[in-house]
N, C-alpha and C positions, 0 to 999 in steps of 0.2 A: 344583537345578543352584545354582551359586555366584553373585552378586552378578558376580563378574568378565568372567559366562560368560553373563548378561542379554542376549537380544540386543535392539539398538538399536532407539529409535526410528524411524521412517520420515523426519521429518523430520532426524535427524541421521545418518541411514544415508545419504543421498542426496549430501552434499556431502563425506564422508567414501568415497565412490564412487567420487567425481569426482576425488576427490585420490588415489586408489590409480593411476588408469585413465593413460593420455600425455596427455590430453586435455588445454591450458592452461588456465586460467580464465579467463574474463575482466576486462578490468581496470575497469570500471567497465558500470554498466549502466545503457544511455540508450537511450529509446524515442521518441526524438523522428524530425521528418521526416530530419534533418540529422548523423544518428550515424554517414553512413557518409563524410561530408567530412572527418574530420581529428580529433585530440585536442585541440586548443583548444577546441572545443565542449564538452568538460568541466570547463571553469573558467569557464561561463557563471553571470553575474548573471543567472537569470532569476528574474522571480515564482515562489511558489507556484501549485499548480492552479487552485486556487482565485480568487484574483486575477490567473490569467492567464484563467481564464472567466467572471469579471465586466469585465475590460476587454473581451473577444469581444463580450458580448451587452449591453455598454452601447454597443460601437462600432456593432455593428448594428440595436439598437432607435433608437438617437439618425438614424444612416441612413434608416429608414423612418418616424420623423418626419421629418427633413426631404425626403423623399420625398413625405413626404401633403400638406404645407402648401404643396408647392409646386405640387402637383397641382392643390388647391382654389383655388391661386392663379389657373391657369390660365384663358383666358377660354370659359367655356363659355356654350348657350344660357339664354335668362334660365326655359323651364319645368323645368327639371332641378331634381334635389335638388345636387349641387356649385356651383349658383349660387345657391341657398340658401344653403349653408354658408359658399361665400365673401362672400358678404353680410354677416352675421353675424359674422365674422371681419376680411375687409380691407372692409368698407364695398361702396359702390354702382361705387365706378372699381376696375377689375382693375388688379392692381398686373403684370400682364403685359399686352400688346393682342394678341398674336398667340404661337399654338401655337410658333413659332417662335423668337420672342425666350424664353418660359419654356423651352422646350429647351437655347439656349444660355447662358441664366442657371442649370439646374441642370450642366449642364456645367463652368461655371467656378466653382460651389461644392464642385463634385466634386473639379476640381485645387485648390483651396482646400485642403481640407480633406486633402487628401493632403502639398499642402508641408508645413501646420504637421505634420503626422504624419513625414512622412520627412526633412525638411529643419531639423526643429525638436528635437521629442521626443529621435528616433531619438539621431542624434549627439551631445545633451547626456549620455545615458543610456552609450551603447558609450563616450565618454569617460570618465568615472565610473567605467565597471567593467573601464577596462584601466588606468588612474588607480589604480585601488580594488587590482587584483594588483600591483600595485609597491612600494603602501602597506604592502600586509600581508605582503610578502617571497615569495610565492606564483608570481611572474613568472621567478624561476628554476628552479622544476619547471616552468614551463611551458616554459622555452627546453629543457628536454631531451627535450622529444618532436622527434622522425624528422619535422621539415617546417622548413623556411627561416625565417626573421625574417620576410619578404612574407606568409606563409601564416597565421605568428602574428598580424599585425598585421591583418590582410584580416579574417579568422576573430573577432577582435576587435572588429573595428567596424563589424562587419553581423551574425553570428552571434547578439551578444546582444539584438539590437533584429530577428531575423527576420519575426515575429509583425507587428511595426508596418509595416513593409514589404513583407508580404503583403497585409496591410489596404489601404494606399494605392498597392497596383500593382490591386486588385479597383476602389475606386475610380477610378481612371485608367483601367479598361480599359470600365469604366460610363458615364465622361463622351464619351471619345473615340464613339460611334456618337449621343448624344444631343446632340455640338457639331455633330455631319455634319446630326443633324433639325434645327437653329435654325439653318442653311444659313453656318455659319461658312466661310471658305475653309479645305481640307484642308490646306494646309501652316500652317496658322494651328492649328490643331488637333493638328498630328503633331509640328510643332514646342511648344507648349506641355505635351507630355508630355511627351515626350524631356527638356525644359529640365528640367521637375520630377526625373528620372534623375538626371541627371548635375549637379545641383545639390547631391542628397541624397549622392550618393556624393563632392564632393567637400567638403562639409560635415562628413561620418562622417571623410576622411580629415584633415582640418582639427584635428578631433579626438581622432583616434588620436597626430599629432605633437605636438599640448598636453602629450597625456599622458605621452609618451616624455621632457617636457623637463622639466617641472615635480610638485613631488607636494605642494607646499603646502596648508596647509588639509586636511589627510587628504585629497588629491584632490578638492576642489574648487576648490582654483584652477587647474589647469587647463581645468575646465568653467565657471569665471567668466570664464576667457579667449574659451572658445570661446562664450561665451553674446556677449560684447561682440562679437567678430569678425567673427561670424555676422549680428550686428545688422546692424552697417554694410555685409556684405556684401551684406544683401539690403533694406537700405531705401535705400540712398544711390542707388544705378541706377534710382531712382521717378525722383528728379530730372531724369533725362536721356530722361523716355515726350517730351516737345513738343519735343525737339531736330531730331527728324526727322533729314536728313542732318549737320546740322553738331553729330554726336558722341551720334546717337540710337541706335547700336548699343550703348550702352552699356549700356541699358534693356533687353535681351536677354540678360545674364547673371546678372538674377534673377528669380525663377520671382515674385514678385510684380509685379515693372514689368513682367514679359509678358503675365499676367493682364490686366493694366490697360492694354497697350496693344494687344494680342491681342483681347479680349473690351469688357473694357468702357466702353475710348475707341476701340472700331472706327469710323475714319469720320469721326474728330474731330478727330486728330492727322494730323503727315506722317508719310509711310509711313518707318521708317527703312532707310539703306542704307550700304554698304562697298562700295569700288569701283565706285561709283554702280546698287548692285543689293543687292536685297531678299535673294536667295538668298547672296550671300556673306556677309552679314551674318549672315544664321540660322548658316549651315556657321562662320562664325570663332567667334561669338560659344559655339556648343557644342565645337570644337573648342578654344578656353579654358580652358574649365572641364574636360573630356579628362586637358587638359595637367597643368594644375592636381592633377586628382586625383592625377595617376601622378607626379607631384615628392612631394605629398603624402607621398603612400606609401610611396616611396623614401627621400624624407627618414627618417622613423619607423621604418622598417627599416633606417637606415643610424646610428639614434641608438642604436636596442636594441641593437645588433652592438658598436659601440663610440660611447660617450657624446665620447670626446674626438675623435671625426671631425668632417669639418664633415656638415652635414645634406643638402649638396646638392654632385654632382661640380659643376667649370668646364664641360663641357658641359650640364647641366641649365640652371643661368645663363646661358648664351647661348642656350640655346631661349629663354626667358622673355622676354630682352632681345629676341630675335630675335622673338619676336611683338609685343611692344609697340611696335616700326618696326613688324611688319605691321600695326598699326593703327593708326599713325600716318599710316601711304601709304595706307593705304584712307579715310582721312577728307579729308586731301589730294586725290583724286582723284576724290572726290563731284561733281565739279562738269559740267555739261553745256554745250556747243559755244553752248544758247540763252541759256546764264546770262550776268547780267551782268560783266564783268571785275574789278568789286570785289570778287567772291563769292568768286571763286577763289584769291585772295589770303587772304581770311579762310579759308576752308579748309585754305589750306598754314601760317596761323598756327594753327588750331585743332591741326593735327596738331603742331606744334611743341612743343604746350601739353602733349601728351598724351607727347612724349618727353620733355621736361622733369616733369614729377611721373612717367610712368609708368618710362621710362628710368634716370635717376636713384632712384628708390628700389628698383632691383631692385639695381642699383649699392650704395645704401645696408644690403639686405638682404646681400649675398654678402662685403662690409663687416664686418659684424658677425657672421656664421658663419666665424668664422675658427676655423683647426687648430692657433692657438697653444698648444699647452701645453708646459710646462719640462719632466716626465718623458718626454713624448715626443718631445721635440727631443734629450734629451740620448740618449740608446737608439739615436737615429737618428745622433748624431754618435762615442757606439761603437762602433756599427753601420761606421760611414761610415770610424773608423782601422782596427778591426780586418781591414777589407779583405773586412767579409763585405756590402757595398753599394756598387753601384756608380753613385749620385745623383750629378751632377755638379754644382758649385757654384752655374751658373748658375740650379740649377732650387730654391736656399735661397730667391729669393726669389719662389716660381712664383706663390703665393695672392696677396700685393701685387703684384707687375707682372702679374696678368691682371683685378683690380678698377681699378686704373688704364688696362691697355687698353678694359676695356666704357666704362669713365668718356669714355677719348677717343673710342671709336667711337662713344657716344653723344653727347656735346657736338660733334662735327663732323658728327653728323647734325641735330642740331638748326641750327647753322650754316647747314648749307643747306636747310630747310626756313626759316627767316628771310629767306633770297634768295631764293628762288624768290615768296614772298610779298611782296619788296618794304619789306620791316619795317627790314632795315639799314639804308635812305637815313633812317631816322627817330631821334629825340634820342631816345626814349622807349624802345625797345628795346636801349639801350647797359646798361642795367642787366642785362637778361636776358641779353645777351652774356658781362660779365663776371661774371656768377653761374656760367654756363656753365666758365669757363673756373675761376673759384677753387674751383668744386665738384671739378676733378679734382684740383687744386693739393691740396684737403682730403682728400678723396680717399688720394691717393697719400703725404701724409704720416700722415694717420691709419692705413693700414694698419701701416704700416714703425715706427709709434711702439708699437700693441699687439704688434707682437711683439717688438720690442728691448725692452719691459717684461717679457714673458715667456721669457726672454732672461735676463735680467740679476736678474732676484729672484723668489726660491724662493715666498714669501708670495702666497696672495692678492691680500691688504692693500696690501700695498708695489705690488706690479705696478699695481690700481686706483687708487692713488695717485698715482703716476707718469704712466702715463696718462692721465688728469683732468687733473693739473696742465699737460702738453704737449699734450694738445689743447685746453687752454685758452687756454693763451699761440698755439699755431696758428691758434686764432680769430678771437683779437684780431687776431696781423697778414692773417690776411684781412680781417675787418670794415673793419679802418681804411682800404684805399683805395675801396673804397666809398662810406664814408662822408664822405671827401674830397672825390669826388667827385662824390656826389649834393649839397655845401654850395658847391663851385664852380660847376656847374649852376646851386642853384639863386639864387644872388647873381649871376650873367651874367646871367640871365633875366629877374631881377626889374629892374635898373639898366638893357636893355635896351627891355621893355617898357615902364616907367613913360618915357625918351626918346623910344623913339616915340610915345609916346602926348602927349606935351608937345609934341613939335617937328610933328605933325601937326593939335593945336589951334593951334598959332600959326598955321598955314599955312591952316585955317577963319576963323581971326579974321581975317585979310585980308582972307577972300573975304568975309566976312559971312556963315558959317556956323555961328555957333559956339552953342552947347546951352549951354540956362543951366544948368543941371541941372548941369552933368559940367565940372570946369573939374581940369586937373590938373598946377597949376601948385606948388601947395603939398607934392603929393606928389614933382615934381621938385626942388623945393628944397630939400627935408631930405632927399633921396637926393644932392644935390651937395656936402653936408657928410659924409659918410660916405667910408671908405676904399675903399671897392667901387667906389665910380664912380671916382674916380681910376684906380683900376685898369684899369677896364674900359671904358668907354666917353665919359670922358675925350677923345679924341683923334681923335673921332665928330662934327661939326660938324653936321651937317644929317640931314634923316629918310633920303634917300637910302642914305648911307651906316651908318645904322644896321638897315636891312635888309640889305642888301647882306650885312654881317654875319650877322644872324639867319638867311640862307639858306645860308651858308657852313655853318654851325657845325650847320645843322640836318642837311646832307650827310656833314660828317666832322666828330660829335662829337670825333670823339679829336683833331684838330689844337685842341680848346678847350683841352686841357689841358695839350698842347703849349706852346702859345702864355702862357698865364697862371700854369702850373705845372711849368716844363719838368722842374727840379730833382724834382720828384713823381714823374714820367712814368721818370725816370733810376732812381730812388731804391726805388719801389717793386717792379720785377724782381730787382733787387740784394738786396733781401730777401726774398723769397721764393728767390730761388737761394741766399743764403748759409742762410737755414731751411733747406730740404732738404738742404743740402751737412752742416747740424751733425746731422738726424734721419739720414742714413747715417751720418756718424761715430759715433755714440751707439748705432745698431746693428753696425755692422761691430765695434765694444768689447766690446759687451755678446757677440756670437755669438764673437769669438775667447777671451772671455771663458769660454763655456761650451764651446769647444774643452779650454783647457786642463784644464775639470774633468772633463771624460770621460778625457782621458788619465793625468792620476791616476787615477782608479776602474779603468782599463785594468792601469797600474803595479799599484796593490793587489791586483787580481784575479789578476797573473800571479806565478808565485810567485820569479823571479828577476830580475824589477822590470823586465823586456823587456814592449815591449809584445805582444797574445797574438795 
């Protein structure tokens, strides 16, 4: 038999027979538990088998040691062997006074370890996995899979660390009955376990979104951002544990503050409430984390499909703003009929504070997430001129108008909350109202300026420089009225204060009630030599006149500016209007220039010079 006719070895004959048959070859061998969930799992950055076994056994043995040391710390009888071991390790005083206390402590330890694994370790690793796909250039191959972008993002966010999540799930399942044996309320145990799951999902979604935004430092830039934002999201709510009805619901947004509130300080802090109900606070916290998870996954999918698009649609931002308004309303309605009247006003003020930071924060995110890319705008203009797009002119300002609408809604809600609290009658809330109105103006101007710079210039450097200079001018125009109003009020308040103190001193002196250690005469004489005295209190001859003026301007602070700076009251709105008109003129001119460029492009593309 010749060499060509020699029989093939069995190892080589099997692949040849399979190739000659009609049976398709497998894409890639994958014998894990998740091989049936889709192609993204073939691109996992999973550790090797030896490292996986090491992680499993390290976790298993660590948990066994934790269980052993907690069991030894329990209060056993003195004639038992475990009591002798406990005395050798912990001393004569037992760490746990009762078995119920030991069970609750062990449950909280299981929940804490699950939080570290699923809310810190797993999101950081999955974020690195997805960003590394982009760095290595394998993301384009991954997107060829017959799956949606959402499926790819979900797979990369959770499949790379599914073993870690399984270990966390085992710890949670073990901690739930221990918490119940420790006489913890069932709703507290259920919420702590559910909060860990929801927060882990939200942190993984945050890592996936950041991985689609940046590839700096070979993917570690997104990991660093995820670590910083996750640290703030998990640590800052701990400060709200002691707040009770006055904003304590924010403590339920983090697993650490939840464990601190429900297990470690149970019975030592006031119960958290929203709408005067603890159940509403629990439900809202879970709903907020669920909405955040859905929005972040949706944003990552949209950025993966088209980076030039906005991360979220308008309805998503409206949903986030609605959640903020709902939280503010829940805080404001936390009072009871038996509470003193001042507490109701304080709760409305806290609700206004939630709107000030949370509501305008959402508006700022919507403003930063602008869809203004010159290439896309030029393409839209060409499509519109060619008759292939029916977009109306009114929608050209869609994103800017939406940002302004959200800021206006949040500002109106803020004013309503302040009115319900009775704070609008106080001078110190003048700054809050002024800032709310000016934030609305800044949002409108900034949105139009960012879009105008994208329409006007082709290079990113020119766009960024123009937007930065224009925003600096806009900030100056906005800051001048605030500073001027503050200076006028400060000077008037100082003059009125010293005048009132001097007149009261003279009255007491005539009555023989003067105090030797306090004589405002010298301060009053120095004040009389200033220009502010001649402007503000020179016409107030006695104590009654000074007090009448202070009461008047305390209830109507705008009247103070109208009396002593009427030209400024008229000039500042005019300057705002003129600035807004200039921004609109610059934006309109930039848009007309873009239309001309689109028309020239169509004429060059057509053979006879007429629009295609």
